[in-house]
TORKOL-4160 file (C-alpha; in steps of 0.2 Angstrom, whole numbers, padded with zeros to 4 digits, m for minus):
327
<pt num="1" X="m0182" Y="m0031" Z="0172"/>
<pt num="2" X="m0180" Y="m0014" Z="0180"/>
<pt num="3" X="m0187" Y="m0009" Z="0196"/>
<pt num="4" X="m0200" Y="0003" Z="0188"/>
<pt num="5" X="m0206" Y="m0012" Z="0178"/>
<pt num="6" X="m0206" Y="m0023" Z="0193"/>
<pt num="7" X="m0218" Y="m0011" Z="0203"/>
<pt num="8" X="m0229" Y="m0007" Z="0188"/>
<pt num="9" X="m0234" Y="m0025" Z="0186"/>
<pt num="10" X="m0236" Y="m0027" Z="0206"/>
<pt num="11" X="m0248" Y="m0013" Z="0205"/>
<pt num="12" X="m0256" Y="m0019" Z="0191"/>
<pt num="13" X="m0258" Y="m0035" Z="0200"/>
<pt num="14" X="m0266" Y="m0028" Z="0215"/>
<pt num="15" X="m0277" Y="m0017" Z="0205"/>
<pt num="16" X="m0284" Y="m0034" Z="0195"/>
<pt num="17" X="m0287" Y="m0042" Z="0212"/>
<pt num="18" X="m0295" Y="m0028" Z="0218"/>
<pt num="19" X="m0307" Y="m0025" Z="0204"/>
<pt num="20" X="m0310" Y="m0042" Z="0202"/>
<pt num="21" X="m0316" Y="m0043" Z="0221"/>
<pt num="22" X="m0327" Y="m0030" Z="0219"/>
<pt num="23" X="m0335" Y="m0037" Z="0204"/>
<pt num="24" X="m0337" Y="m0053" Z="0214"/>
<pt num="25" X="m0346" Y="m0045" Z="0226"/>
<pt num="26" X="m0355" Y="m0034" Z="0213"/>
<pt num="27" X="m0363" Y="m0051" Z="0205"/>
<pt num="28" X="m0366" Y="m0059" Z="0223"/>
<pt num="29" X="m0375" Y="m0073" Z="0223"/>
<pt num="30" X="m0371" Y="m0081" Z="0207"/>
<pt num="31" X="m0371" Y="m0098" Z="0212"/>
<pt num="32" X="m0383" Y="m0109" Z="0224"/>
<pt num="33" X="m0380" Y="m0104" Z="0243"/>
<pt num="34" X="m0377" Y="m0117" Z="0257"/>
<pt num="35" X="m0386" Y="m0113" Z="0273"/>
<pt num="36" X="m0380" Y="m0125" Z="0286"/>
<pt num="37" X="m0390" Y="m0128" Z="0302"/>
<pt num="38" X="m0381" Y="m0139" Z="0315"/>
<pt num="39" X="m0398" Y="m0147" Z="0321"/>
<pt num="40" X="m0406" Y="m0163" Z="0316"/>
<pt num="41" X="m0419" Y="m0162" Z="0304"/>
<pt num="42" X="m0438" Y="m0156" Z="0309"/>
<pt num="43" X="m0433" Y="m0143" Z="0325"/>
<pt num="44" X="m0436" Y="m0123" Z="0323"/>
<pt num="45" X="m0418" Y="m0121" Z="0315"/>
<pt num="46" X="m0424" Y="m0131" Z="0301"/>
<pt num="47" X="m0443" Y="m0123" Z="0298"/>
<pt num="48" X="m0433" Y="m0104" Z="0301"/>
<pt num="49" X="m0417" Y="m0111" Z="0289"/>
<pt num="50" X="m0431" Y="m0116" Z="0275"/>
<pt num="51" X="m0440" Y="m0098" Z="0278"/>
<pt num="52" X="m0426" Y="m0089" Z="0275"/>
<pt num="53" X="m0420" Y="m0099" Z="0261"/>
<pt num="54" X="m0437" Y="m0098" Z="0253"/>
<pt num="55" X="m0434" Y="m0079" Z="0254"/>
<pt num="56" X="m0417" Y="m0078" Z="0249"/>
<pt num="57" X="m0420" Y="m0090" Z="0233"/>
<pt num="58" X="m0435" Y="m0078" Z="0227"/>
<pt num="59" X="m0428" Y="m0063" Z="0230"/>
<pt num="60" X="m0410" Y="m0068" Z="0218"/>
<pt num="61" X="m0415" Y="m0084" Z="0209"/>
<pt num="62" X="m0401" Y="m0092" Z="0217"/>
<pt num="63" X="m0406" Y="m0110" Z="0225"/>
<pt num="64" X="m0404" Y="m0108" Z="0244"/>
<pt num="65" X="m0398" Y="m0127" Z="0251"/>
<pt num="66" X="m0402" Y="m0130" Z="0268"/>
<pt num="67" X="m0389" Y="m0144" Z="0277"/>
<pt num="68" X="m0393" Y="m0152" Z="0293"/>
<pt num="69" X="m0376" Y="m0156" Z="0301"/>
<pt num="70" X="m0382" Y="m0160" Z="0319"/>
<pt num="71" X="m0369" Y="m0167" Z="0332"/>
<pt num="72" X="m0359" Y="m0164" Z="0345"/>
<pt num="73" X="m0369" Y="m0150" Z="0355"/>
<pt num="74" X="m0371" Y="m0141" Z="0337"/>
<pt num="75" X="m0351" Y="m0140" Z="0336"/>
<pt num="76" X="m0349" Y="m0150" Z="0321"/>
<pt num="77" X="m0362" Y="m0141" Z="0308"/>
<pt num="78" X="m0356" Y="m0122" Z="0317"/>
<pt num="79" X="m0337" Y="m0127" Z="0313"/>
<pt num="80" X="m0340" Y="m0133" Z="0295"/>
<pt num="81" X="m0349" Y="m0117" Z="0292"/>
<pt num="82" X="m0336" Y="m0106" Z="0298"/>
<pt num="83" X="m0321" Y="m0116" Z="0291"/>
<pt num="84" X="m0328" Y="m0112" Z="0275"/>
<pt num="85" X="m0323" Y="m0101" Z="0261"/>
<pt num="86" X="m0327" Y="m0083" Z="0267"/>
<pt num="87" X="m0340" Y="m0076" Z="0252"/>
<pt num="88" X="m0356" Y="m0077" Z="0256"/>
<pt num="89" X="m0360" Y="m0094" Z="0250"/>
<pt num="90" X="m0360" Y="m0101" Z="0268"/>
<pt num="91" X="m0372" Y="m0097" Z="0281"/>
<pt num="92" X="m0376" Y="m0104" Z="0295"/>
<pt num="93" X="m0392" Y="m0103" Z="0309"/>
<pt num="94" X="m0385" Y="m0096" Z="0325"/>
<pt num="95" X="m0391" Y="m0094" Z="0342"/>
<pt num="96" X="m0390" Y="m0097" Z="0360"/>
<pt num="97" X="m0381" Y="m0115" Z="0359"/>
<pt num="98" X="m0366" Y="m0104" Z="0353"/>
<pt num="99" X="m0365" Y="m0096" Z="0373"/>
<pt num="100" X="m0364" Y="m0112" Z="0382"/>
<pt num="101" X="m0353" Y="m0122" Z="0371"/>
<pt num="102" X="m0341" Y="m0106" Z="0372"/>
<pt num="103" X="m0339" Y="m0108" Z="0392"/>
<pt num="104" X="m0343" Y="m0128" Z="0393"/>
<pt num="105" X="m0331" Y="m0134" Z="0379"/>
<pt num="106" X="m0315" Y="m0131" Z="0370"/>
<pt num="107" X="m0324" Y="m0129" Z="0353"/>
<pt num="108" X="m0312" Y="m0128" Z="0338"/>
<pt num="109" X="m0317" Y="m0110" Z="0335"/>
<pt num="110" X="m0320" Y="m0094" Z="0344"/>
<pt num="111" X="m0339" Y="m0087" Z="0345"/>
<pt num="112" X="m0331" Y="m0070" Z="0347"/>
<pt num="113" X="m0320" Y="m0070" Z="0333"/>
<pt num="114" X="m0322" Y="m0083" Z="0319"/>
<pt num="115" X="m0341" Y="m0078" Z="0314"/>
<pt num="116" X="m0348" Y="m0066" Z="0305"/>
<pt num="117" X="m0365" Y="m0058" Z="0311"/>
<pt num="118" X="m0376" Y="m0056" Z="0298"/>
<pt num="119" X="m0396" Y="m0053" Z="0306"/>
<pt num="120" X="m0405" Y="m0060" Z="0320"/>
<pt num="121" X="m0422" Y="m0065" Z="0316"/>
<pt num="122" X="m0434" Y="m0069" Z="0330"/>
<pt num="123" X="m0436" Y="m0071" Z="0349"/>
<pt num="124" X="m0445" Y="m0084" Z="0361"/>
<pt num="125" X="m0446" Y="m0090" Z="0374"/>
<pt num="126" X="m0447" Y="m0110" Z="0381"/>
<pt num="127" X="m0463" Y="m0121" Z="0386"/>
<pt num="128" X="m0460" Y="m0134" Z="0397"/>
<pt num="129" X="m0470" Y="m0150" Z="0391"/>
<pt num="130" X="m0473" Y="m0167" Z="0398"/>
<pt num="131" X="m0477" Y="m0183" Z="0394"/>
<pt num="132" X="m0497" Y="m0187" Z="0396"/>
<pt num="133" X="m0492" Y="m0203" Z="0404"/>
<pt num="134" X="m0483" Y="m0192" Z="0419"/>
<pt num="135" X="m0496" Y="m0187" Z="0432"/>
<pt num="136" X="m0493" Y="m0169" Z="0432"/>
<pt num="137" X="m0505" Y="m0155" Z="0427"/>
<pt num="138" X="m0492" Y="m0141" Z="0432"/>
<pt num="139" X="m0475" Y="m0136" Z="0439"/>
<pt num="140" X="m0478" Y="m0138" Z="0458"/>
<pt num="141" X="m0486" Y="m0156" Z="0454"/>
<pt num="142" X="m0469" Y="m0158" Z="0444"/>
<pt num="143" X="m0460" Y="m0153" Z="0460"/>
<pt num="144" X="m0469" Y="m0162" Z="0471"/>
<pt num="145" X="m0466" Y="m0178" Z="0461"/>
<pt num="146" X="m0447" Y="m0176" Z="0460"/>
<pt num="147" X="m0445" Y="m0173" Z="0478"/>
<pt num="148" X="m0454" Y="m0189" Z="0481"/>
<pt num="149" X="m0442" Y="m0198" Z="0468"/>
<pt num="150" X="m0426" Y="m0190" Z="0470"/>
<pt num="151" X="m0415" Y="m0192" Z="0453"/>
<pt num="152" X="m0431" Y="m0204" Z="0444"/>
<pt num="153" X="m0436" Y="m0188" Z="0433"/>
<pt num="154" X="m0428" Y="m0187" Z="0418"/>
<pt num="155" X="m0428" Y="m0170" Z="0406"/>
<pt num="156" X="m0420" Y="m0171" Z="0388"/>
<pt num="157" X="m0411" Y="m0155" Z="0380"/>
<pt num="158" X="m0408" Y="m0152" Z="0360"/>
<pt num="159" X="m0390" Y="m0147" Z="0365"/>
<pt num="160" X="m0379" Y="m0147" Z="0383"/>
<pt num="161" X="m0378" Y="m0131" Z="0387"/>
<pt num="162" X="m0388" Y="m0121" Z="0377"/>
<pt num="163" X="m0407" Y="m0115" Z="0384"/>
<pt num="164" X="m0416" Y="m0132" Z="0385"/>
<pt num="165" X="m0402" Y="m0139" Z="0399"/>
<pt num="166" X="m0398" Y="m0123" Z="0407"/>
<pt num="167" X="m0418" Y="m0120" Z="0410"/>
<pt num="168" X="m0420" Y="m0138" Z="0418"/>
<pt num="169" X="m0405" Y="m0135" Z="0430"/>
<pt num="170" X="m0411" Y="m0118" Z="0434"/>
<pt num="171" X="m0426" Y="m0127" Z="0440"/>
<pt num="172" X="m0418" Y="m0142" Z="0450"/>
<pt num="173" X="m0407" Y="m0127" Z="0458"/>
<pt num="174" X="m0422" Y="m0114" Z="0463"/>
<pt num="175" X="m0434" Y="m0130" Z="0466"/>
<pt num="176" X="m0422" Y="m0140" Z="0476"/>
<pt num="177" X="m0425" Y="m0155" Z="0465"/>
<pt num="178" X="m0415" Y="m0168" Z="0455"/>
<pt num="179" X="m0417" Y="m0175" Z="0439"/>
<pt num="180" X="m0407" Y="m0183" Z="0424"/>
<pt num="181" X="m0401" Y="m0175" Z="0409"/>
<pt num="182" X="m0403" Y="m0187" Z="0393"/>
<pt num="183" X="m0394" Y="m0175" Z="0379"/>
<pt num="184" X="m0400" Y="m0178" Z="0362"/>
<pt num="185" X="m0394" Y="m0169" Z="0345"/>
<pt num="186" X="m0408" Y="m0157" Z="0341"/>
<pt num="187" X="m0427" Y="m0153" Z="0348"/>
<pt num="188" X="m0437" Y="m0166" Z="0335"/>
<pt num="189" X="m0427" Y="m0182" Z="0343"/>
<pt num="190" X="m0431" Y="m0177" Z="0358"/>
<pt num="191" X="m0449" Y="m0174" Z="0358"/>
<pt num="192" X="m0451" Y="m0189" Z="0348"/>
<pt num="193" X="m0444" Y="m0198" Z="0363"/>
<pt num="194" X="m0454" Y="m0187" Z="0374"/>
<pt num="195" X="m0470" Y="m0192" Z="0366"/>
<pt num="196" X="m0465" Y="m0209" Z="0368"/>
<pt num="197" X="m0463" Y="m0208" Z="0388"/>
<pt num="198" X="m0444" Y="m0212" Z="0384"/>
<pt num="199" X="m0441" Y="m0195" Z="0396"/>
<pt num="200" X="m0453" Y="m0186" Z="0406"/>
<pt num="201" X="m0451" Y="m0168" Z="0402"/>
<pt num="202" X="m0443" Y="m0155" Z="0391"/>
<pt num="203" X="m0439" Y="m0136" Z="0389"/>
<pt num="204" X="m0445" Y="m0135" Z="0371"/>
<pt num="205" X="m0443" Y="m0123" Z="0358"/>
<pt num="206" X="m0462" Y="m0119" Z="0356"/>
<pt num="207" X="m0461" Y="m0124" Z="0336"/>
<pt num="208" X="m0458" Y="m0141" Z="0342"/>
<pt num="209" X="m0471" Y="m0145" Z="0352"/>
<pt num="210" X="m0486" Y="m0132" Z="0346"/>
<pt num="211" X="m0495" Y="m0145" Z="0335"/>
<pt num="212" X="m0490" Y="m0161" Z="0348"/>
<pt num="213" X="m0499" Y="m0150" Z="0362"/>
<pt num="214" X="m0513" Y="m0146" Z="0353"/>
<pt num="215" X="m0516" Y="m0165" Z="0347"/>
<pt num="216" X="m0515" Y="m0170" Z="0368"/>
<pt num="217" X="m0499" Y="m0178" Z="0364"/>
<pt num="218" X="m0490" Y="m0168" Z="0374"/>
<pt num="219" X="m0495" Y="m0157" Z="0391"/>
<pt num="220" X="m0489" Y="m0139" Z="0392"/>
<pt num="221" X="m0488" Y="m0133" Z="0409"/>
<pt num="222" X="m0478" Y="m0117" Z="0409"/>
<pt num="223" X="m0469" Y="m0105" Z="0399"/>
<pt num="224" X="m0453" Y="m0093" Z="0403"/>
<pt num="225" X="m0453" Y="m0075" Z="0400"/>
<pt num="226" X="m0464" Y="m0060" Z="0406"/>
<pt num="227" X="m0481" Y="m0065" Z="0397"/>
<pt num="228" X="m0491" Y="m0081" Z="0392"/>
<pt num="229" X="m0489" Y="m0086" Z="0373"/>
<pt num="230" X="m0502" Y="m0087" Z="0363"/>
<pt num="231" X="m0499" Y="m0103" Z="0355"/>
<pt num="232" X="m0500" Y="m0109" Z="0373"/>
<pt num="233" X="m0513" Y="m0099" Z="0382"/>
<pt num="234" X="m0517" Y="m0111" Z="0395"/>
<pt num="235" X="m0500" Y="m0113" Z="0401"/>
<pt num="236" X="m0496" Y="m0099" Z="0415"/>
<pt num="237" X="m0480" Y="m0090" Z="0416"/>
<pt num="238" X="m0465" Y="m0097" Z="0428"/>
<pt num="239" X="m0469" Y="m0079" Z="0437"/>
<pt num="240" X="m0487" Y="m0084" Z="0439"/>
<pt num="241" X="m0480" Y="m0104" Z="0445"/>
<pt num="242" X="m0471" Y="m0095" Z="0460"/>
<pt num="243" X="m0454" Y="m0097" Z="0449"/>
<pt num="244" X="m0449" Y="m0080" Z="0443"/>
<pt num="245" X="m0431" Y="m0084" Z="0441"/>
<pt num="246" X="m0435" Y="m0099" Z="0427"/>
<pt num="247" X="m0433" Y="m0087" Z="0412"/>
<pt num="248" X="m0421" Y="m0085" Z="0398"/>
<pt num="249" X="m0426" Y="m0077" Z="0381"/>
<pt num="250" X="m0419" Y="m0085" Z="0368"/>
<pt num="251" X="m0416" Y="m0079" Z="0349"/>
<pt num="252" X="m0411" Y="m0086" Z="0333"/>
<pt num="253" X="m0402" Y="m0078" Z="0317"/>
<pt num="254" X="m0388" Y="m0079" Z="0303"/>
<pt num="255" X="m0370" Y="m0079" Z="0301"/>
<pt num="256" X="m0356" Y="m0084" Z="0293"/>
<pt num="257" X="m0336" Y="m0088" Z="0293"/>
<pt num="258" X="m0327" Y="m0072" Z="0299"/>
<pt num="259" X="m0320" Y="m0062" Z="0283"/>
<pt num="260" X="m0337" Y="m0061" Z="0274"/>
<pt num="261" X="m0335" Y="m0043" Z="0263"/>
<pt num="262" X="m0347" Y="m0030" Z="0272"/>
<pt num="263" X="m0357" Y="m0027" Z="0255"/>
<pt num="264" X="m0361" Y="m0045" Z="0254"/>
<pt num="265" X="m0368" Y="m0046" Z="0273"/>
<pt num="266" X="m0377" Y="m0029" Z="0272"/>
<pt num="267" X="m0384" Y="m0036" Z="0258"/>
<pt num="268" X="m0392" Y="m0053" Z="0264"/>
<pt num="269" X="m0396" Y="m0044" Z="0280"/>
<pt num="270" X="m0406" Y="m0032" Z="0272"/>
<pt num="271" X="m0417" Y="m0046" Z="0264"/>
<pt num="272" X="m0419" Y="m0053" Z="0279"/>
<pt num="273" X="m0425" Y="m0037" Z="0287"/>
<pt num="274" X="m0439" Y="m0037" Z="0273"/>
<pt num="275" X="m0442" Y="m0056" Z="0278"/>
<pt num="276" X="m0443" Y="m0051" Z="0296"/>
<pt num="277" X="m0456" Y="m0035" Z="0293"/>
<pt num="278" X="m0468" Y="m0045" Z="0281"/>
<pt num="279" X="m0486" Y="m0049" Z="0291"/>
<pt num="280" X="m0485" Y="m0066" Z="0284"/>
<pt num="281" X="m0470" Y="m0069" Z="0294"/>
<pt num="282" X="m0476" Y="m0061" Z="0309"/>
<pt num="283" X="m0492" Y="m0075" Z="0306"/>
<pt num="284" X="m0480" Y="m0088" Z="0306"/>
<pt num="285" X="m0470" Y="m0086" Z="0319"/>
<pt num="286" X="m0484" Y="m0081" Z="0331"/>
<pt num="287" X="m0492" Y="m0098" Z="0330"/>
<pt num="288" X="m0477" Y="m0106" Z="0333"/>
<pt num="289" X="m0473" Y="m0095" Z="0348"/>
<pt num="290" X="m0460" Y="m0086" Z="0340"/>
<pt num="291" X="m0458" Y="m0066" Z="0338"/>
<pt num="292" X="m0451" Y="m0057" Z="0324"/>
<pt num="293" X="m0435" Y="m0049" Z="0330"/>
<pt num="294" X="m0424" Y="m0041" Z="0317"/>
<pt num="295" X="m0406" Y="m0033" Z="0323"/>
<pt num="296" X="m0392" Y="m0030" Z="0312"/>
<pt num="297" X="m0375" Y="m0037" Z="0310"/>
<pt num="298" X="m0367" Y="m0026" Z="0323"/>
<pt num="299" X="m0382" Y="m0029" Z="0336"/>
<pt num="300" X="m0382" Y="m0047" Z="0331"/>
<pt num="301" X="m0363" Y="m0048" Z="0337"/>
<pt num="302" X="m0366" Y="m0038" Z="0354"/>
<pt num="303" X="m0381" Y="m0052" Z="0357"/>
<pt num="304" X="m0368" Y="m0065" Z="0356"/>
<pt num="305" X="m0355" Y="m0059" Z="0365"/>
<pt num="306" X="m0369" Y="m0054" Z="0381"/>
<pt num="307" X="m0375" Y="m0072" Z="0380"/>
<pt num="308" X="m0357" Y="m0078" Z="0383"/>
<pt num="309" X="m0356" Y="m0068" Z="0398"/>
<pt num="310" X="m0375" Y="m0073" Z="0404"/>
<pt num="311" X="m0373" Y="m0089" Z="0402"/>
<pt num="312" X="m0357" Y="m0092" Z="0411"/>
<pt num="313" X="m0365" Y="m0085" Z="0426"/>
<pt num="314" X="m0380" Y="m0096" Z="0425"/>
<pt num="315" X="m0367" Y="m0113" Z="0421"/>
<pt num="316" X="m0355" Y="m0107" Z="0437"/>
<pt num="317" X="m0370" Y="m0104" Z="0448"/>
<pt num="318" X="m0379" Y="m0120" Z="0441"/>
<pt num="319" X="m0362" Y="m0130" Z="0445"/>
<pt num="320" X="m0365" Y="m0138" Z="0427"/>
<pt num="321" X="m0350" Y="m0148" Z="0420"/>
<pt num="322" X="m0351" Y="m0158" Z="0404"/>
<pt num="323" X="m0333" Y="m0167" Z="0402"/>
<pt num="324" X="m0336" Y="m0168" Z="0381"/>
<pt num="325" X="m0346" Y="m0164" Z="0368"/>
<pt num="326" X="m0352" Y="m0181" Z="0358"/>
<pt num="327" X="m0342" Y="m0182" Z="0341"/>
């Protein structure tokens, strides 16, 4: 075969591959999409994943299947998603746990390199809830009890190194108290044990406890952030309680493995932006203590990097150390 003939065949192969790739992007999606959330069922990530999944299913006519893969401090589910083919058919819930994991553990992926950020969907503050059997009604009461019984009080976390963990350790540091960390594989299991009196307090996502607080099965005693949360109107901010340092705004969003073609990323992100802008979305979010907050792919990536820097400082200042994550 002549050199000219070989060159022509090679060019034809390249053009064919490029054309096939472009066609696949234009045809996206033409099969079901898998949405991995690295937490146990029942938590806020599952609620959000289903809301997004329903929106994409309605818009495109392809089913979005929510797949809960908890464990290893969100690392199992996140790693599973990031090791998938970067074709837009595997999405993953993103959030602040990425930042804590990046500092505390040697993860099998790099949160700054191995993720395609797609969109930010919401922000939220944490609410400090206690079991009703605990004789405390305020943050001051909780601190007084902790000082009277050092090491007695226990707190749950949905992920080691996440906001539920860092806020409790900030409270320990700022208030000069000592409480014990009990890790869980998600907010749902932690709330169940809190209601059962197996742990004493929890810095929860609002959605995980709003119904329980309204029903009197849990007591909300403070919220992070600059203003009170409508879902817990009677709970003061930590600033009002005299502890303004106890704050750490959270966010949740969507991503996928590195390398998803930009047209597909932009298509998904645009549909999520429409969802976030709906009045019905704001109504749903507000009732659960969330605020709609859309960011495009570039800004979502910046948010991940900013969180990594911010969380690293908190972890260092509080001297938080975790030898390994649960596998």
